[in-house]
N, CA, C and O atoms as a Tinker XYZ file with bonds, in Angstrom:
   308  protein
     1  N     29.132000  -20.606000   24.676000    73     2
     2  CA    28.537000  -22.050000   25.088000    64     1     3
     3  C     27.359000  -22.671000   24.318000    63     2     4     5
     4  O     26.181000  -22.330000   24.427000    81     3
     5  N     27.821000  -23.572000   23.575000    73     3     6
     6  CA    26.667000  -24.391000   22.898000    64     5     7
     7  C     26.076000  -25.343000   23.528000    63     6     8     9
     8  O     26.550000  -26.266000   24.191000    81     7
     9  N     24.666000  -24.978000   23.204000    73     7    10
    10  CA    24.037000  -26.401000   24.064000    64     9    11
    11  C     23.051000  -26.994000   22.849000    63    10    12    13
    12  O     22.654000  -26.319000   21.899000    81    11
    13  N     22.713000  -28.543000   23.111000    73    11    14
    14  CA    22.180000  -29.125000   22.161000    64    13    15
    15  C     20.449000  -29.053000   22.286000    63    14    16    17
    16  O     20.034000  -28.909000   23.436000    81    15
    17  N     19.518000  -29.134000   21.295000    73    15    18
    18  CA    18.251000  -28.719000   21.334000    64    17    19
    19  C     17.859000  -29.852000   20.625000    63    18    20    21
    20  O     18.631000  -30.580000   20.000000    81    19
    21  N     16.437000  -30.022000   20.744000    73    19    22
    22  CA    15.774000  -31.184000   19.856000    64    21    23
    23  C     14.908000  -30.627000   19.037000    63    22    24    25
    24  O     14.403000  -29.648000   19.587000    81    23
    25  N     14.630000  -30.746000   18.306000    73    23    26
    26  CA    13.946000  -30.795000   17.592000    64    25    27
    27  C     13.046000  -32.116000   16.523000    63    26    28    29
    28  O     13.607000  -33.084000   16.009000    81    27
    29  N     11.652000  -31.800000   16.427000    73    27    30
    30  CA    11.166000  -32.780000   15.895000    64    29    31
    31  C     10.726000  -32.394000   14.179000    63    30    32    33
    32  O     10.570000  -31.212000   13.873000    81    31
    33  N     10.579000  -33.331000   13.292000    73    31    34
    34  CA    10.317000  -32.789000   11.784000    64    33    35
    35  C      9.764000  -33.867000   11.353000    63    34    36    37
    36  O     10.077000  -34.877000   11.982000    81    35
    37  N      8.946000  -34.019000   10.372000    73    35    38
    38  CA     8.546000  -35.237000    9.613000    64    37    39
    39  C      9.728000  -35.539000    8.959000    63    38    40    41
    40  O     10.787000  -34.913000    9.008000    81    39
    41  N      9.370000  -36.914000    8.116000    73    39    42
    42  CA    10.521000  -37.567000    7.368000    64    41    43
    43  C     10.824000  -36.622000    6.110000    63    42    44    45
    44  O     11.940000  -36.340000    5.675000    81    43
    45  N      9.522000  -36.173000    5.600000    73    43    46
    46  CA     9.455000  -35.574000    4.691000    64    45    47
    47  C     10.460000  -34.092000    4.026000    63    46    48    49
    48  O     10.913000  -33.650000    2.970000    81    47
    49  N     10.379000  -33.770000    5.551000    73    47    50
    50  CA    11.048000  -32.214000    5.670000    64    49    51
    51  C     12.284000  -32.748000    6.240000    63    50    52    53
    52  O     13.055000  -32.037000    5.595000    81    51
    53  N     12.836000  -33.267000    6.764000    73    51    54
    54  CA    13.943000  -34.111000    6.834000    64    53    55
    55  C     14.801000  -34.293000    5.953000    63    54    56    57
    56  O     15.948000  -33.857000    6.052000    81    55
    57  N     14.350000  -34.990000    4.924000    73    55    58
    58  CA    14.779000  -35.746000    3.676000    64    57    59
    59  C     15.073000  -34.220000    2.952000    63    58    60    61
    60  O     16.205000  -33.904000    2.586000    81    59
    61  N     13.862000  -33.304000    2.798000    73    59    62
    62  CA    14.200000  -31.874000    1.867000    64    61    63
    63  C     15.494000  -31.347000    2.405000    63    62    64    65
    64  O     16.493000  -31.068000    1.743000    81    63
    65  N     15.322000  -31.244000    3.802000    73    63    66
    66  CA    16.541000  -30.162000    4.597000    64    65    67
    67  C     17.720000  -31.199000    4.461000    63    66    68    69
    68  O     18.745000  -30.609000    4.801000    81    67
    69  N     17.944000  -32.243000    4.175000    73    67    70
    70  CA    19.414000  -32.858000    3.919000    64    69    71
    71  C     19.651000  -32.899000    2.881000    63    70    72    73
    72  O     20.614000  -33.614000    2.606000    81    71
    73  N     19.014000  -32.254000    1.832000    73    71    74
    74  CA    19.252000  -31.946000    0.382000    64    73    75
    75  C     19.731000  -30.420000    0.340000    63    74    76    77
    76  O     20.835000  -30.165000   -0.142000    81    75
    77  N     19.105000  -29.640000    0.724000    73    75    78
    78  CA    19.604000  -28.382000    1.096000    64    77    79
    79  C     21.096000  -28.268000    1.489000    63    78    80    81
    80  O     21.981000  -27.740000    0.815000    81    79
    81  N     21.247000  -29.011000    3.016000    73    79    82
    82  CA    22.440000  -29.026000    3.686000    64    81    83
    83  C     23.526000  -29.565000    2.972000    63    82    84    85
    84  O     24.713000  -29.334000    3.200000    81    83
    85  N     22.976000  -30.434000    1.932000    73    83    86
    86  CA    24.354000  -31.177000    1.023000    64    85    87
    87  C     24.506000  -30.141000   -0.405000    63    86    88    89
    88  O     25.611000  -29.880000   -0.881000    81    87
    89  N     23.655000  -29.793000   -0.784000    73    87    90
    90  CA    23.973000  -28.517000   -1.655000    64    89    91
    91  C     24.907000  -27.142000   -1.315000    63    90    92    93
    92  O     25.591000  -26.531000   -2.137000    81    91
    93  N     24.714000  -26.763000    0.406000    73    91    94
    94  CA    25.544000  -26.050000    0.979000    64    93    95
    95  C     26.977000  -26.094000    1.641000    63    94    96    97
    96  O     27.720000  -25.287000    2.201000    81    95
    97  N     27.009000  -27.831000    1.200000    73    95    98
    98  CA    28.230000  -28.566000    2.014000    64    97    99
    99  C     28.059000  -28.355000    3.223000    63    98   100   101
   100  O     28.991000  -27.688000    3.671000    81    99
   101  N     27.034000  -28.701000    4.238000    73    99   102
   102  CA    26.967000  -28.507000    5.416000    64   101   103
   103  C     26.195000  -29.809000    6.058000    63   102   104   105
   104  O     25.558000  -30.576000    5.336000    81   103
   105  N     26.299000  -29.975000    7.378000    73   103   106
   106  CA    25.309000  -31.058000    7.836000    64   105   107
   107  C     23.934000  -30.253000    8.160000    63   106   108   109
   108  O     23.773000  -29.035000    8.087000    81   107
   109  N     22.885000  -31.345000    8.575000    73   107   110
   110  CA    21.697000  -30.739000    8.880000    64   109   111
   111  C     21.435000  -29.805000   10.246000    63   110   112   113
   112  O     20.527000  -29.006000   10.474000    81   111
   113  N     22.562000  -30.205000   11.057000    73   111   114
   114  CA    23.063000  -29.491000   12.166000    64   113   115
   115  C     23.369000  -27.983000   11.786000    63   114   116   117
   116  O     22.796000  -26.979000   12.209000    81   115
   117  N     23.983000  -28.035000   11.256000    73   115   118
   118  CA    25.063000  -26.818000   10.779000    64   117   119
   119  C     24.232000  -25.731000    9.718000    63   118   120   121
   120  O     24.566000  -24.562000    9.525000    81   119
   121  N     23.094000  -26.417000    9.107000    73   119   122
   122  CA    22.220000  -25.930000    8.234000    64   121   123
   123  C     21.494000  -25.006000    9.428000    63   122   124   125
   124  O     21.881000  -23.860000    9.657000    81   123
   125  N     19.985000  -25.879000   10.437000    73   123   126
   126  CA    19.930000  -25.286000   11.470000    64   125   127
   127  C     20.671000  -23.901000   12.168000    63   126   128   129
   128  O     20.210000  -22.761000   12.228000    81   127
   129  N     21.641000  -24.280000   12.540000    73   127   130
   130  CA    22.554000  -23.525000   13.210000    64   129   131
   131  C     22.705000  -22.187000   12.586000    63   130   132   133
   132  O     22.745000  -21.153000   13.254000    81   131
   133  N     22.796000  -22.229000   11.159000    73   131   134
   134  CA    23.093000  -20.941000   10.363000    64   133   135
   135  C     21.659000  -20.241000    9.900000    63   134   136   137
   136  O     21.596000  -19.051000    9.588000    81   135
   137  N     20.557000  -21.103000    9.896000    73   135   138
   138  CA    19.276000  -20.225000    9.413000    64   137   139
   139  C     19.242000  -19.634000   10.581000    63   138   140   141
   140  O     19.269000  -18.403000   10.598000    81   139
   141  N     19.172000  -20.403000   11.860000    73   139   142
   142  CA    18.689000  -19.902000   13.131000    64   141   143
   143  C     19.194000  -18.612000   13.350000    63   142   144   145
   144  O     18.429000  -17.649000   13.311000    81   143
   145  N     20.606000  -18.454000   13.617000    73   143   146
   146  CA    21.463000  -17.420000   13.558000    64   145   147
   147  C     21.253000  -16.219000   12.553000    63   146   148   149
   148  O     21.403000  -15.037000   12.864000    81   147
   149  N     20.877000  -16.696000   11.270000    73   147   150
   150  CA    20.393000  -15.483000   10.481000    64   149   151
   151  C     19.282000  -15.081000   10.937000    63   150   152   153
   152  O     19.340000  -13.947000   11.413000    81   151
   153  N     18.280000  -15.581000   10.975000    73   151   154
   154  CA    16.512000  -15.110000   11.383000    64   153   155
   155  C     17.092000  -14.189000   12.635000    63   154   156   157
   156  O     16.824000  -12.987000   12.638000    81   155
   157  N     17.883000  -14.761000   13.689000    73   155   158
   158  CA    17.956000  -13.956000   14.905000    64   157   159
   159  C     18.509000  -12.471000   14.678000    63   158   160   161
   160  O     18.089000  -11.428000   15.179000    81   159
   161  N     19.734000  -12.693000   13.645000    73   159   162
   162  CA    20.745000  -11.552000   13.524000    64   161   163
   163  C     19.657000  -10.574000   12.632000    63   162   164   165
   164  O     19.652000   -9.399000   13.001000    81   163
   165  N     18.872000  -10.864000   11.670000    73   163   166
   166  CA    17.509000  -10.263000   10.732000    64   165   167
   167  C     16.837000   -9.640000   12.075000    63   166   168   169
   168  O     17.024000   -8.434000   12.236000    81   167
   169  N     16.137000  -10.272000   12.975000    73   167   170
   170  CA    15.337000   -9.959000   13.958000    64   169   171
   171  C     15.988000   -8.594000   14.629000    63   170   172   173
   172  O     15.368000   -7.553000   14.848000    81   171
   173  N     16.997000   -8.777000   14.828000    73   171   174
   174  CA    17.977000   -8.018000   15.861000    64   173   175
   175  C     18.095000   -6.522000   14.991000    63   174   176   177
   176  O     17.733000   -5.417000   15.395000    81   175
   177  N     18.715000   -6.860000   13.685000    73   175   178
   178  CA    18.815000   -5.793000   12.790000    64   177   179
   179  C     17.416000   -4.728000   12.512000    63   178   180   181
   180  O     17.473000   -3.500000   12.569000    81   179
   181  N     16.140000   -5.565000   12.194000    73   179   182
   182  CA    14.961000   -4.802000   12.152000    64   181   183
   183  C     14.495000   -4.081000   13.541000    63   182   184   185
   184  O     13.677000   -3.160000   13.537000    81   183
   185  N     15.038000   -4.541000   14.611000    73   183   186
   186  CA    14.613000   -3.602000   16.118000    64   185   187
   187  C     15.527000   -2.460000   15.857000    63   186   188   189
   188  O     14.949000   -1.375000   15.796000    81   187
   189  N     16.687000   -2.444000   15.704000    73   187   190
   190  CA    17.152000   -1.751000   15.893000    64   189   191
   191  C     17.045000   -0.746000   14.411000    63   190   192   193
   192  O     17.635000    0.330000   14.510000    81   191
   193  N     16.526000   -0.949000   13.414000    73   191   194
   194  CA    16.298000    0.204000   12.356000    64   193   195
   195  C     15.153000    1.024000   12.780000    63   194   196   197
   196  O     14.992000    2.242000   12.701000    81   195
   197  N     14.153000   -0.192000   13.393000    73   195   198
   198  CA    12.877000    0.347000   14.033000    64   197   199
   199  C     13.149000    1.770000   15.109000    63   198   200   201
   200  O     12.501000    2.817000   15.093000    81   199
   201  N     14.436000    1.379000   16.107000    73   199   202
   202  CA    14.188000    2.011000   16.707000    64   201   203
   203  C     15.232000    3.370000   16.847000    63   202   204   205
   204  O     15.343000    4.133000   17.807000    81   203
   205  N     15.849000    3.384000   15.725000    73   203   206
   206  CA    16.258000    4.640000   14.674000    64   205   207
   207  C     15.552000    5.593000   14.045000    63   206   208   209
   208  O     15.895000    6.766000   13.898000    81   207
   209  N     14.522000    5.060000   13.661000    73   207   210
   210  CA    13.492000    5.843000   12.408000    64   209   211
   211  C     12.415000    5.971000   13.634000    63   210   212   213
   212  O     11.713000    6.982000   13.595000    81   211
   213  N     12.255000    5.284000   14.454000    73   211   214
   214  CA    11.402000    6.208000   15.698000    64   213   215
   215  C     12.265000    7.145000   16.144000    63   214   216   217
   216  O     11.873000    8.300000   15.974000    81   215
   217  N     13.304000    7.012000   16.654000    73   215   218
   218  CA    14.291000    8.580000   17.318000    64   217   219
   219  C     14.150000    9.488000   15.978000    63   218   220   221
   220  O     13.678000   10.585000   16.277000    81   219
   221  N     14.380000    9.378000   14.799000    73   219   222
   222  CA    14.502000   10.390000   13.915000    64   221   223
   223  C     12.873000   10.992000   13.792000    63   222   224   225
   224  O     12.705000   12.210000   13.741000    81   223
   225  N     11.922000   10.228000   13.756000    73   223   226
   226  CA    10.464000   10.909000   13.615000    64   225   227
   227  C     10.167000   11.808000   15.204000    63   226   228   229
   228  O      9.702000   12.948000   15.192000    81   227
   229  N     10.466000   11.191000   16.297000    73   227   230
   230  CA    10.484000   11.924000   17.450000    64   229   231
   231  C     11.371000   13.590000   16.979000    63   230   232   233
   232  O     10.705000   14.615000   16.826000    81   231
   233  N     12.603000   13.576000   16.842000    73   231   234
   234  CA    13.450000   14.747000   16.569000    64   233   235
   235  C     12.737000   15.666000   15.486000    63   234   236   237
   236  O     12.795000   16.888000   15.626000    81   235
   237  N     12.067000   15.105000   14.413000    73   235   238
   238  CA    11.465000   15.728000   13.346000    64   237   239
   239  C     12.217000   16.262000   12.375000    63   238   240   241
   240  O     13.431000   16.061000   12.429000    81   239
   241  N     11.751000   16.926000   11.459000    73   239   242
   242  CA    12.788000   17.317000   10.137000    64   241   243
   243  C     12.638000   18.869000    9.822000    63   242   244   245
   244  O     11.561000   19.380000    9.514000    81   243
   245  N     13.531000   19.386000    9.904000    73   243   246
   246  CA    13.041000   20.732000    9.369000    64   245   247
   247  C     13.393000   20.669000    7.737000    63   246   248   249
   248  O     14.358000   20.245000    7.101000    81   247
   249  N     12.205000   21.265000    7.401000    73   247   250
   250  CA    11.951000   21.147000    6.126000    64   249   251
   251  C     11.901000   22.724000    5.406000    63   250   252   253
   252  O     11.084000   23.160000    4.595000    81   251
   253  N     13.138000   23.422000    6.050000    73   251   254
   254  CA    13.200000   24.753000    5.493000    64   253   255
   255  C     12.282000   25.664000    5.684000    63   254   256   257
   256  O     11.254000   25.298000    6.254000    81   255
   257  N     12.432000   27.289000    5.199000    73   255   258
   258  CA    11.512000   28.002000    5.336000    64   257   259
   259  C     11.430000   29.029000    6.554000    63   258   260   261
   260  O     11.847000   28.426000    7.542000    81   259
   261  N     11.154000   30.014000    6.809000    73   259   262
   262  CA    11.268000   30.675000    7.837000    64   261   263
   263  C      9.560000   31.049000    8.091000    63   262   264   265
   264  O      8.606000   30.540000    7.502000    81   263
   265  N      9.534000   32.174000    9.235000    73   263   266
   266  CA     8.037000   32.903000    9.197000    64   265   267
   267  C      7.778000   33.249000    8.072000    63   266   268   269
   268  O      8.502000   33.652000    7.162000    81   267
   269  N      6.372000   33.032000    8.165000    73   267   270
   270  CA     5.524000   33.384000    7.026000    64   269   271
   271  C      5.173000   35.039000    7.395000    63   270   272   273
   272  O      4.952000   35.544000    8.496000    81   271
   273  N      5.214000   35.672000    6.028000    73   271   274
   274  CA     5.043000   37.053000    6.165000    64   273   275
   275  C      3.382000   37.501000    6.698000    63   274   276   277
   276  O      2.340000   36.849000    6.649000    81   275
   277  N      3.572000   38.438000    7.043000    73   275   278
   278  CA     2.016000   38.992000    7.985000    64   277   279
   279  C      1.060000   39.160000    6.564000    63   278   280   281
   280  O      1.410000   39.647000    5.489000    81   279
   281  N     -0.140000   38.638000    6.910000    73   279   282
   282  CA    -1.102000   38.906000    5.827000    64   281   283
   283  C     -1.305000   40.108000    5.518000    63   282   284   285
   284  O     -1.876000   40.222000    4.434000    81   283
   285  N     -1.042000   41.158000    6.090000    73   283   286
   286  CA    -1.368000   42.615000    5.506000    64   285   287
   287  C      0.019000   42.916000    4.760000    63   286   288   289
   288  O      0.068000   43.638000    3.764000    81   287
   289  N      0.688000   42.549000    5.100000    73   287   290
   290  CA     2.125000   42.817000    4.102000    64   289   291
   291  C      2.051000   42.181000    2.590000    63   290   292   293
   292  O      2.745000   42.595000    1.662000    81   291
   293  N      1.242000   41.270000    2.501000    73   291   294
   294  CA     0.810000   40.227000    1.348000    64   293   295
   295  C     -0.038000   40.991000    0.336000    63   294   296   297
   296  O      0.199000   40.905000   -0.869000    81   295
   297  N     -1.076000   41.776000    0.854000    73   295   298
   298  CA    -2.226000   42.305000    0.543000    64   297   299
   299  C     -1.917000   43.845000    0.455000    63   298   300   301
   300  O     -2.658000   44.592000   -0.183000    81   299
   301  N     -0.930000   44.242000    1.039000    73   299   302
   302  CA    -0.453000   45.909000    0.306000    64   301   303
   303  C     -0.634000   46.233000   -0.992000    63   302   304   305
   304  O     -0.512000   45.267000   -1.745000    81   303
   305  N     -0.874000   47.226000   -1.490000    73   303   306
   306  CA    -1.240000   47.747000   -2.572000    64   305   307
   307  C     -0.494000   49.320000   -3.071000    63   306   308
   308  O     -0.832000   49.856000   -4.127000    81   307
């Protein structure tokens, strides 16, 4: 369901936005819908990436190797 939203902008910003919208072959309203949708999707993708990174950090990483040799065995002559 779509709802109407009222936005107050100064005349200069509206004029510039209309030019941008015309270049993209859309209306000012369409431009706002596209940009707000893009921002919301970008924010959601960031949150998902952050959660995935935190899960990977919590899990840790195996860096290889095994148990270290005993000190005595390293210094046997």
